[in-house]
N, C-alpha and C positions, 0 to 999 in steps of 0.2 A: 194346792196348785201342782200340777204335773210339770216338772222342770223342763221337760222336753216336748211339750204340747205346742204344736204349730197350727192348731185349728183356727180358721179364719184368716190365715196369713196367705200372702201371695208371694211366690218365689219365682224369679226369672233366672234361668240357668243357661249360660252359653255352652255350646259344644255338648249338648245333653242328649243327642240321639244315640250315643254309644259310650262305652268306657266308663271313666270316673264321673263324667257329667251325667250320664244316664243313672248310674247307681245313686248319685246324690238326689236326682229328681225323684227316683223311686222311694228312697228313704224319707224325703220330706213329705211326699204324699202319704206314706205310711203313718206319719205323725200328724196328719190333718191338714197339711197345706194344699193349696191349689198351685199347680206348677205350669210354667211356660217352657215348652221344649223348643230348643232353637239350635239349628246348625245350618250349614249351607244347603244340605240335601233334604227337600221337603218330604220325599218318600220315607227316608230313614227316621225323620222326626215323627211322621205319622204312625209308623210302626211302634215306636217307643211310647207315644201317647196313648195309642190303642191298648197296649198292654197295661198301662196304669189305669186307664178308664175302665178296662174289663175287670180290674181288681177293686176299684174304689167307686166306680159310677161315672157316668158321662159328665164332662165338665170339670173333672178333677185336673185333667191335663189338657192344654190347648197347644197348637202348633203355630209358631211364627218363624219361618226361616229367616236367617240372616247370615251374611258374610261379615265377620268382625273386621275385615280390611276396609270395609265401606262404612263411612260415617253416616251416610244416609240410611243404610240398612239398620245400623244400630239405633238411629233416631226412630225409625219406623218400629223396631222392636219395642222400644220404650213406650211409644205412643199407643201402639196396638195392644200392648199388655194392659195398659191403663183403661183403654177403651172396653176391652173384653172382660177384664177381672177387677178393675178398680185399682186402688192404691197398691204400689209395690212395697212390700215389707222387707223382702230379702232379695239381694242381688248376688249371684254367684258368677264371677268371672272365671270360667274354667277353660274356654277355648284357647288354643295356642297353635303355634307353627314351629316346625324345625326342619327346613328343607336341606340341611347340610350336616353330613357326618365326616369328621376329619379334623386335622390340625388347623388352628386359626390362619396359618399362612395360606391356606388353600381356598378360604371362603371368598366369594365374590361380593362386591359392594351390594348388589341387589339382594343377595341371600342374607347378608347381615342386616340390611335395612328391613327386609321382610320380617325377620325374627324380632327385631326391636319394635317395629310398628305394630305387629299383631300381638306380641306378648306383653308389651308395656303401654304403648301409646293408645291402643284400642281399649285397654282397660281404663285408662285415664278418660278417654272419650265417653265410655259408656257409663262410668261412675258419675261423671259430670252431668250426664242426662238424667240420672235417676236419683242422685243424692239430694238435690235441693228439696224435693218433696218430703224426704225423710227428715231433713233438718227442720222444715217447716212444722212437721208433726211432732218432732222432738223424740223420734225413735226410728230404728231401722238397723239392719245388719248387712254389711258388705263383706263378702268373702272372696278372696283371690286365691285360686289354686296355683301355687308356685311349684317348687320342687326342691329337694335336697341338693340338686345341682347348683342352687344359688348359694350353697354353704361349702361346696367343695370344688376341686379342680377336675378337669377332664381333657384328655388329648383327642377326644372324639366329638364332644358336644359343647365345646367351650363357649361358643356364641350364644347358644341356648341358655347355658348356665349364667352368663352375664345378664341376660334378660330376666331370668328368674330372681337373681340377686336384686335387680332393680325393682321387682315386684315387691320384695320385702320393704324396701324404703318407701315405695309408693304407699303402701299400707300405713307405715309409721307416720308419714307426713299427713295423710288424710285423717288418720285417727286423731292427730293433734288439732286439726282444723275443725273436724266434725264432733269432737268429743264434748265440747260445751253444750251442744244441742242434743246430746244423748244418742247420737249415731255412732255405731261401732264399726271398725274396719280391721279385719284380721286376715291372716294367710294360713293355708295348709300347705305343707311341704311333704309330698309323698316321696317315698323311695321308688325303686323300680317296680312297676305295677304291670300286670299282664293285660295290657291294652293293645289295640291295633296301632295306636299312636307310637308306643314304645317297642313295637315288634322287631325293629331292626336291632335293638339291644338284647331283648331276651331270647330271640331266636338264634342269636350267635352263641354257640356253646362255650367259646372261650370267655365272652363277656358274662354270660350267665354264671359260669363257674367262678369267675373272679368276684362277682357281686356276692354270691351266696356264701362263698368261703369266708368272707369277712363280715357276714351278717349273723348276729347271734341266733336268729330263728332259722337260718340256713335255707331260706327260700325267698322268692319274690312275692309281692302282695297281689291281692285280687281287688278289682274296683270297689266291691262292697265294703272293703275294710277301710276305705277312705271316707265313705258316706257318713259314718257315725260322727266324725269330727266336724263335718259340715252341719249336721243336725244340731250338735252341741253349740256351735258358733251362731247358729240362727235362732236358738231358743232362749227362753227365760233363764236357763242354767248358766249362760255366759254374759249376763248383763253388766258385769264389772270387768270384762276382758276386752281390751282394744289395743291395736298396734302390735299384736303379737303374732308369732308363727307356731303352729302346732306341727311337729315333725312326726310323721307316721311312716316309718321305714324299716320296721322289724329290727331296729337297732343298728343298722348299717353305719350310721354316722358316728357311733361310739367306737367302732373298730374292734377287731378281735386280735389280740396279740398272741404270743406264744403261750 
């Protein structure tokens, strides 16, 4: 048995038209899965799917746009994924929002609410829509892309970090609920990655210098460097792993002293 073989599996990945989500979709397709590309913008999704289908053949990737802030959009994403590809074996909750940078005292209620709703509640919604079929079959893998922000403090993205810490607990609770049925729920916690989503951080020379100075590898990560962890969590290699978080951060959370 190939421990990382995803042949015959169907993976739905939110926020997969670019960045980490796209890298995960590409890697899962490389390992044999059919993938659903989803984000708010249909044209961006189509470009990502076209690239995957050009490499692996038509039908490897399909496009179902969805805004994670809409419960109806997520329900349609789940139902259309089943209609077009059949059972959903792998669910990756990757899409997230962060509309505010600054100290907690300056965040508006609407900004804080949006962060919590899109980064935590939307994950709960979508997992609740997909997990029952996994439970019924007695297998499946749910992956939440969280962040090392959920493990640390920040004077710039505190509310975002709070939401990502909540994702860790969401995974633990659901792992306890679904575990008896053979369904696994885990998190990935990336460090600072060179994506459009994190551009405000890595394009700031002072922030970049601070992050890399205390990171053993002395650099930030690239989207493809997160994809391997997702393939592992989706594959037979991780069938005894649930409720856990894989930190992929170049070592930044261990710190570098004198």
